[in-house]
N, C-alpha and C positions, 0 to 999 in steps of 0.2 A: 584246713586253718591256717592261719599264718601263726608262728611260733611252736608248733607242733608237728611232727611227723610219724608216720605210721611205728616207726623203728623206738621213738623216746615221745611218750603221750604227754610229759610236762612242759609247759611253756618255758621259754627262754626269758625268765623273768631274773632279777637281780638276786632275790631269793633262793630260785632254783640253782643258780650258776653256783654259788656260795655253797650250797649241799653239794653240789658235783664236784668243786673244788675241795671239800671235805673227803667226799668219796673218793676221788682221786687220790690224795694223801695218803689217805687208808690202804687204797689197792696196790700203790706205792711200796708200805710199808710192808704188806703181807705176801707181797709177790703176785698177787691176783692183780690183771689190767681187765677196762671194758670201755669200749667207749659210748659217745653219746651225739646225737646231732640237732642240731638247732639251724634251722633258716633264717634266722634273725641277725643280723650283725649288730652286737653288743658293744662294740669300741665307742670311744668318745668321740662327740663330734668334732670335725674338722673347723680350726677357725682359719676363714679365708685369707684374713690379710696377713696371718702365719703361714698360711699355705701358698701364698703369693711371695711373701719373703723369702721363700725357701726355695721356690721357682727363680725369684729374680737371681739369687745367688749364684744358683746352679749355671742359670745363663750366663752372668759376668763374669764368673770365678776365673777363666782366662784374664780376664782385664784387670785384674788386681796388680798387676804389672804394666805401668803405662806405655810402657814399647810396645805392649802386644797390641793394645787399645788403638793407637795411632798407625801402626802396621794394619790392622783391621778397618783402617778407615776412620776411624774416629779423631777429629781436629778440633783445637783450642777454637773456642768462639768469644771467651771472657776472661779479663783480667781476674783475680781471685774476688768474689763477691762476697763482702761481709759488712755488718753494719753493729750498733752498739747491742743489738739484742742477740747476735750470734751471725754464723756465716753459711755460705753455701759452698765456697770454692771455686775451683776453676772447672770451667763447663767444657767439656769435650760431645762434641755433635757428629753423627753417623747420619749425613744429609739426605741419604737413599731413604732412609726411613722417613724421613720429612713429609707428612701427608695428611690425610684425612681421616687415619685409622688408629685405635687405639689396641698394643697388643702387651697384654700384661708381661712378657718375657721379652719383649723388644723393645725397651727406653730409646728412646731417641738422644737421649745425653747421659753421658757420666760423669760424676762429679767427683773430683778429687781435692784434697785437702793435703797441705804441705807437711812432711813430717821434719822433726829435728836433724836426721841424717842426712836431708834433702832430697830424699824419694817423696815420691807423691802415693797417697793413699787412697784409694776407692771408700767412698765413703755413702754415695748416695747415687740413686738414678733420678731422671726426669722425664715425663713425658709430656711430646709437645707434639700437638696440632694446629697445621696452619689455619687460622681462622676462616680467611676467603674463601675455601675447601669446604671446611666442615659446614659453615654456613651456608653455603649453596645448597648443602641437602640435609641439614638437621636444624631444628629449633633448640635454643641454649646451649651451651656449653656442655663438652662432654665430660662423662663420669668414669669413674674406673672404682668398682665395689662401694658403690655409692656417695664416693668422694665427687665433689665437682670442680674442676679445672680451673684455675685462677685467670681470668679475663684480662689479656693482654694487648687488646685491640686497638687502644688509645695509644698515640705515641709516647707520651710521658709515662706510660706504665711497659713499656719494652723494655727495660734493662738495656738499651742500646742497641737491641737488635733491630735490623731494618725493616723488619717484616710484623704484620700484626699475627698475634698466637694465642695460645691457650695451653697451659703447662699445670702440671702437677709433679710436685716431689714427692718422692719414696726414700723414705732412709734406710735402703736393707744394707746395710754393712755398717752403720755408726749409729747407735742407740741416740735417740734426740728427745731431750726431757721435755719438750713441746707436743712431741706426738708424732708417729711415722710421717704423717703426710705434711707436714708444716713445711712452712719456704725455708726458714732459718732454724740451725740448731747451735746454740748456746756454747755446746762443744769444739766447734770448728771455725776455725780463722783462718787469717792468712799470715801469721806469724808461724814460722817451720818449728813444729814442738806441741 
């Protein structure tokens, strides 16, 4: 039966775990020690968005240095993007990733904001999918963890990019008061600092 074993007939409930912790503390204090086994994982559930943030940070950590990103093939594709509601920063694209797939740990773009010392700070990533390729095989825009990509198929919605696409921002490095998926971040601008 799940939650019990032949060695320990007590189910792995929060109450029984608290009792085991108390007994463990007493055993340590008295110098006696025993073990018990539970076959249920009693850890807290993982937030998939936070898990993705940690995975994206691990995957993009080497690109904290913009020179490392450009050496790896990321190229500037936009001036610094900002509006009254907030900014995105400079967009750097790794063109070979631009296709009809969504890989959480392999974003197509890295977004950098200028710092007061003249350096660039990695603030976010952006997932981008070529719309014609996606639309040939799928119905509706792509999604990632339940978030629907923005539709930039119409020319006026392409932010100066010459091709129709879908995109989704993910603020893995800079907190965004508008939310981790929001395109604009009021904490990011184009003025250094």
